[in-house]
N, C-alpha and C positions, 0 to 999 in steps of 0.2 A: 373490284369486288364495291360495294356499296355496303355503308353500315346496316344490318339490319336492326329494329327495333329491339331495345332493350328487353321490351317484352315478348319477342320473337323468338323465346330459348325456354328450352327444359333444362334439367338437372339429373346430372346422375354423380354417382359418389360409392366409397367403400370404406366411409367413416374414418379416413383418414386425408382425405382430399375429393375436390369436386370437378367437374367439369360440365361446362355448359356446351348444350347443343342447339344448334340453330333452326329452325324449320326448314329450310335449304339442305339440312343434313351437315353441316358444317361444325366442326368443335373449333370456337375459337376462343374459349378460355380455360386453360386448366393451369394448376400449379402441381409439380410431382416432387418430390412423393410426397408432401403435406399440403395443409390449405396455405400457410405461410411459407412455402418452399418458391424460389424464383419462378418463374412463368416459364411452360415450355411451349405454349400456345395464348397469345395474347392478341389476334388480329381486332378483336372488339375494342381495343386501346389504339392500334392502329392497323389499319387493312392494308398497309405496305409491304410493312417488317414485322409486325407482331406476331408472324407464324399461325397458321390454322392446320387442321386435318380435314379436308373435304372430300365427301363422297358426292358427286354430282351426278344426278340424271340427267342423261343427254337428249337432244330433239326437243320437240316442242312440249314444255311443263303446263299443265292446265293448271294445277295446284298442288300445295302440300297440305298434307295434315299430320299433326302429333298427338300422340296420347300413350300413358304410362300403360301397362298392362296392369288387370285389377289389383288394388292393394299393392303394388310394389314401386319400385325404383328402376324398373326396366322400362325404357322410353322408346317407344316405336315411330320413324319419320315415315311417313308414305309420301311418295311421289307418283303423280296419275301424268301419264303421257300420253302421246298419240298411239303408240304402239304397246302399252301395258302400263302394269302399274306394280312398281316396286316398293318393298320395304326396307327400312334398317333397323335393327333391334340393337340399341346402344346399352351396355351394362359394365359396370365394376365389379367383377366379384368380392365378397367380404371375406377376408383374410381370418383366419383364427385366429387368437390373444397370444402374442409370441411367436406366429409363424413368419415365414422368411418375408422378410419387407420386399417385396413385388406388389406393384401398383400397377393394374392392368386395365386400360380401356379396350374393351372388346364390341366389334364391330359387326355384326352379321347380316349380310346384304340378303335377300330373297327376291326373286321374283315372282309375284301373286298372280299374276295374269299377264297372258301374251308375251312379250318380248321387251326386255328395258338394256339397255346402254348406261354404264355408270363408268365416271373419271374419277378415280382417285388421286389425290394432287395432297402428299403429307409434308409439310414444310415446317419443320420447329424451329423455335426461334428462341434460343436459351438464354435464361438467365434475365429475363425483360426484354429479351433482344441485343443483349448487349456483348455475349460472349459466342466469337465464331464457332462453327463445327465443323467437322470432316463428315462425309458421307461415303460410307461403305457397303456395295450391295453384296451380298452374302447369301449362300443357298439358302433358302426360307425366307428370305427378306431382305432388309436393310438396318445397318447399325450406324446412329450420327453419334460422334464423338466430340467431348470438349472438353478442356483442361478440368477435372474435378466431376465432368457427368457423362455418363453414357445412358444412352436411350436407343431403345429398338423397335424395328415395325413387323412382323412376324405375316408372310404374305403366303397364300396357295399359288400365285401366280407370279410371273416375273416381273419385277421393278424396274422402272429406268430411271436412271439418275440425271435429276435436274436441278445442279446445286441451286441454293441451299436443301433441296427435298428430294423425294422421289415420285412418280408419277406411272400410272397405267391406264389402259383403258380396256374394260372388259362388258362381255353381254351377259345374260342370264336369260332362260327360257322359263315358262311356268312352273315353279316346284324346283327349281335350280336356287342353289345358296352357296356364298363364299364367305369365310371368317376372317377379320383382317385383327391382329392385335398388337396394340401400341402400349408399351411397358417401359420402365424403368430397369436398367441394368445395374444388381446391385455389387456386384461383384465384376468388377471391369475385367480382370485377368481371365475369367470363365471362357472355354475355347468356345464352346457352343452357346449363345446367349438365349437361343430360341429351346433349351431344353425344359425351360419352367412352364411353357406356355400352356400346356396341358390342355384336356379333353375339351373345348368350345362347350359342347352340348350338354356333357354333364355338369359344366359350369355357369350355362344356363339356368339350368335345372336346379341347382343349387342355390344360386341368386333370388330366382323365382320363389323357392321355398322359404328362404330367410326372410324375404319381406312378409310374404304372405303371413306369415306365423307372427312376426313381431305386430304387424297391423291387427290380427286376431285378438291380440291381449288389449285392444283398446276397449275402455269401458263405456265409452260415449254410444248413445241410442237413441238419440234427439233430432230433432228439426237439424237439417243442413249437416247430414252427418258424413256426407260424402266431402264436401270442404273441409270439414273438420278432421277427415281423418287424412286428407292431403297435408294439412298445415302439419299435423302430428309426424308425418313421413318425412315432410320437409326439415324438421327440428333434428330429426334422427340423423336425417343425411348431413345437417351441419356440426354433428357431433364428432369430435376428434376421439377416438373409443381408446386410445391408453391412457387418458387423462381424465375422460368425462367433459373436458370444457366443450362448450357450444360456440362458436364465430359467431359475429353479429352477422356475417355475411360473407360467402365463399369468394368474392371480388372487391377490387380494389379499381380507384379511379375512375368509375362510372358517375357524369354529373348529377348532381341534383339540380341544375339548370343550363341546357344546351349551349356551349359557345365560352360558360364560366368557370371559375376557378375553385368550386365547392367540390371536388372529387377525390375525396377521402379513402383512406384503408380502411379496410372492415373486417380484415381477417384474423382481428382477434377478439378477446371473450371481454366483457364488462362486468365489472361487479353489480353494475344498475341492472345487469339483465336478471340477475339470481331471484328475485322475488317473482318477477314475471314466470323465469322458468319454471322454479320450483310449481307456481301456482297450476301453471296450463299442464304441466307432466302430471302431477299428483290429480288433478281432477279429470286426465284421461286413464288413471289406474296402473300409469308407469311409475312405477315406486322406485325401481332399481335405477331406472334412468335417473330419477330426482336425485337418488343417493347418492350417484355415483358424480352427478355436478356438484352436489355439496359437498363430496370429497375434494376435489379440486376447488372450492371455496374455503374450505378449511384449513387446506394446504396453504391457500397465499395468508390466510389469517397467522399460522404457524411463524411466518418469515416477517412479521411486522415490525416496525423501527419507531419504539414510541420515544425516541428522542428526535425524529424528523417533524417537521413542519406538517407532515399530513403522512401518518404512518400507514394507509393504506391507498395505493394505486388506483385509479379509476378502471382502468384497465390493464390486460396484461397478455400475453403469446399463450399459445394453448398450452405451453409447455410450461408456464410461469414464469418467463422473462419479463421483469419490467421495464426497462429501457428501450423506447420504441421510437428511435430517433426518426425523424421526418426530414426527407431529401425530396427532390423533384428528379423525375424522369423525364428530362428535357427532349432527349430524344424521341420520346413517343410523341405524336401528336394528338392521342387523347380522341376519345368517341366522339367522333362527329365535331371534329376539331376543339374538343372541350380541355384545355389546357391550363396548368399542367400538370400531368399526372403526378399524384402523390404517393409515395411507398414509406412506410410507416407514418405513425401519426403524434403528433405534437403534443394532442390534448391531453397524452397520458401522463404529462407531469402537471395537468391544471389542478386547482384545487375545487373538489366538487363534492361539498358535503352532503348531498342528497344522496350518496352510495351508501353511506352507515345506516340509511334506514332500509333502501332494498335489502341491504346484507342481514340486517335482524331482521327483516318481515319473514325473509328464507329461511332463517333459522327458525323462528318459530312456526313458520308452517310445517316445516319438515318435523319440527320435535312435535308437533301435535297430531301430523297425519302419515308423518314416517317413523323414522328412530329418534329415540330419545339424544339429546346433546351429549357429548363424551365431556368428562369432567376438564380435560386439555383444550378441549375448543371451548367451551363454556370460560375458563379462564382467558384464553385470547379474546373471545369477544367482550369479556367485562373489561378490559382495559380500552378496547375501544367506545366502548358507551361511555366510561370516564372522561375519555378523550374528547368527546362528544359534548358530554355536560359540561365542559370547561371550555370549549372551543364554537359551538354552534353559532353564537353571536356576533359573527364576522361575516364579510362580505365574500364572496366566491364565484367563478364563472358560471356555474348552473347548469343544469341538466342537458341542454343544448350544445353546451362547448364552444359557446362565443368566443368571441376572439376580440371584444371591445372592451376590454375591462372588466375590473370583477363590481358586484352590486348584491345587495339583500334582496337576493331572490326569495320568493315567496315560497316557490317548491322546494326551494333547498332547506329553508325552516320547516317545512310540513314533514319532509323527511326526516329530520333532525329530532321532531317529535315522535316519530315513527319509531326512529331508534330507540329512545328513554321508553318510550311506551311498551313496547313489545320487550324490552330487557325487563323492565318492571312488573309486567303480566306473569313473564316464566318464571323469574327471581318468586314472587309473591306462592304462585301455582304449584311450582314444583320442588319448593324450598332451596331453590340454587343461592348463593352466597352473592351478595352486590349490594352497593349503597342505593337501595332502594330510597329512603327518604329524598336522598340529592336527585335522583334520578325523577322521583318523582315531581320535586319541586321544579325543577330546571324546563320538565316538558311542561309544567301548567306556565310557566312563563313564557313558552314558545307561544302556547295557545293565545293566550293574552295579548302578545305583539302580533300576532298574525291577525286577529279579529280588529286590531284597531289600525296597526299602521298596513298591513296588508289588504283592507278593505277599502273600497273606492267609493264613497257614498254619491259623487256624482256620475259614476256608471251603472252604479249597483251591481259591481262584480268585485271579485278577487284581482289584485294590479300583478303585473309580472314581477317586480319589484319596488322595494320602498319610496324610488326617486322616479317612478314614473305612473302615468295613466293606462300605460298599454295593457291588452290583455295578454294571456297566457293560457295554450290550450293542456298547458302540464297542469294547471289548478283543477283540472277535469278531474285527477285522481284522488280529490278530498273524500269523498264518499264512499271511494272504492278502497282506501285506507283505513275507515272508521273514523277522521278526523273530525267528519261532521256529518249531520243526518243528509240522506240526499232531498229528503221533501223540506230541509230548512230553508226560509224564506231566501237567505243570502246565498245559496247555493242553486235553488232554483232560478233567479236571477242572473247568476253567473251563467247557467247552462245558457238562458235566453239570450244572454250579451254574446256568449260564443256564436250561438247559431248568428246572429243578427253580424256580427263585424269578423269571424273568421271564417264562416262555412259559406262554401259555394258549391251549389248543385249536392248538397248532403256531404261536402269533403271538406276536411279541416285545416287549416293551416295551424302551424305552429304559434306562430307570432306574424306580426307585422315590421319586416325590417325598415320601413320607413318609419314606422310610429316609435321604433326601438331599435336604433343602430346596434348591429350585432360584429362591427368591424370589420365584414365581407362585404365586397361588391356585389350586386346584383341580386335579384328574385329566387325565388324557389318554387317547387311543387307545394301540393297539398300534402299533409303527412298522413300516411295510412294509419298507422296505430293511434292518433289521436281521434280519428274518424271514428276508429271501434273503442275507443275509451267514450266518445260521447254518446255511441250506443249504451252504451254498459251504463252511464250516469242517466241516460233517459229510462231505462229499464229498472234502475232502482227507486226512481222517482216516480213509477207508476204510471209513466208516460208508453207505454207499450206499444200503440200503435205509430208513434212517431220514428220508436226506437227500431221497428220491425220494419219499415217503411226504408230507414235510412240505411240498417245492415245488409235488405236486400239490393241497394242500391249501390252498395258497396259491393258485393259480390260480382255485380257486373262490369266492375272494374278489373278486376283478377284476369289474368291472360287466358290463354286456350287450356292451361293444364290446370287451374286453379292457383298461380303462384303471383305473389306481390312483391315488387320491390320496394325501397324504403318511402319513395313518394311518386304523384300523381301530376302529371303536368294536366295545361292548360286544354289540349286535345285529348285527354285521355290516357297519353302514351306514358309508361313506366319512366320513371326518373331515379337516380340514385343508385347506389348497389344492389345485387338481385342474386337470389330473392333473399329477403330480409327477415331474419327470425324473429326481432320484437313484432312485427306485423302480423306473423302466424300466432304469434303466441297470445296477442292482444284478440286476434279473431277467435281464436279457440276459447278466450274468457269468455267475450262478449257473447258466442254462439250457447255457450254453455248457461249464464245467467239469462239470458233472453229467453231460450228455452225452456228452462225452470220457471220463469215468471209467468209465461204464456200458458204451459201446462196448468197452473195452479189457477190462473186466471177462468179457463176453461172447465176446470173441475169445480170452483166457484161458482159459476153459470148455470151448473147443472143441478146444483144443491138447492 
């Protein structure tokens, strides 16, 4: 097997975990039962030992095509062969809250035209391909047993053991279909593991209804509605329903540069994502989802340790665990020989001061457009804001989690300004207790420092940190968080400098590692989120023609299903973990604000 492109995948999920399905019909990534559980299928990280669940059409295949059923997360993969057309409907049923912890990948294979032969090849590789397992053929399917984990494949046809998996070949004529169900066995002592599989057709109908009802609640009705809806559905797929957390991405180890070592684990939830998440969800009318995510954030703030050098960690597990120790899975070759594959994320212990700004912005937005902040939550928030007032003027590792030492990053100072500004606004407007005088004083000091030390008169742009002339696309957020007017000459020249030095074919790099070393080897692709930030900056600056052209070019870099990874490479390929939540959040924000600005401009032209 050769590695498919990262972009050659769709995603299915059940709000506890996800699976990636390739254009060729192979499931080559899935962790069960949860996003951050050990992998069951990981062929995308090692095509020899990683494990996959393949349903491959046989004979001469002319092409594959994938699409989602309308407004849903049910993925259809079609194979066009010499003898006919076959399709696979892949989905994961959504369990009710508190229901039996059974996670099912259902694969319904149908012959659409003619006759199609398929080969089934299901080869789990448990615990990141570290734990051997036993295969037992049973009536109704096969069971895969390992110490501490049991999985099963329900099959309507006989399976043949082909250790470490099972295989079968079958043919379907027009109109015929078969369904296969892979699932975790939550009770290993159960005699008949297939008893909970259930009626596949009924589960298909229920799953389709669930997603279409959820999508129908989307309040967005402007331009590019299809891509906005798909982004919203993707964010929902990345949600861990029991806690409301949203993972940065459902994958780990996918490289930011092919053959390099920037292969991080993104199956966690970043505090930084809070304001972006709440803003995107609230704009689309998903108040309940925004509230659930804020509940997760509130729980993290209840656990703060004010005696620590950093009271809040920058990322947590979906259930709130703070320690995410990093180790290398050296037995896996990595995607296209990109190694090491990192498990865990050492950045969890970094000092990143910007997270307090994103946290406070989310509290401010949710308090304004969602539900009023509770007394206990505000008391914990006050402690964090007081800590920022005392500690903002120190170097940190910054938003990009560089590993080249701490610096006085302008973006970190900017978000400390946001933390103090939003806290002060809330305290004044809603009569909430707080040290307003000090908060306002420290906020104003930060403003003055950024405008003096953060401004580079030589390049006529805001710099990355105080000891460099390098640019940083993170500074594009300045007008978006109301720090500076989008039409201020300094901001306009920063936009122009970003277009000139960090942008290629409308795609934006985060920064230049050669100009600003980050402690890591190799280059990386352009950063999707930064491109959407640039779109929004141009929009707010009134440069609507440029903004629209940039936005629509960026839409051309989505994959065939409208999904984005973290980065885009030199040849238009997806790089980094996939799909990435922040990319889709920033797409929603850019589309919302650009559509609104274009509509206002059109109305003004008619008057």
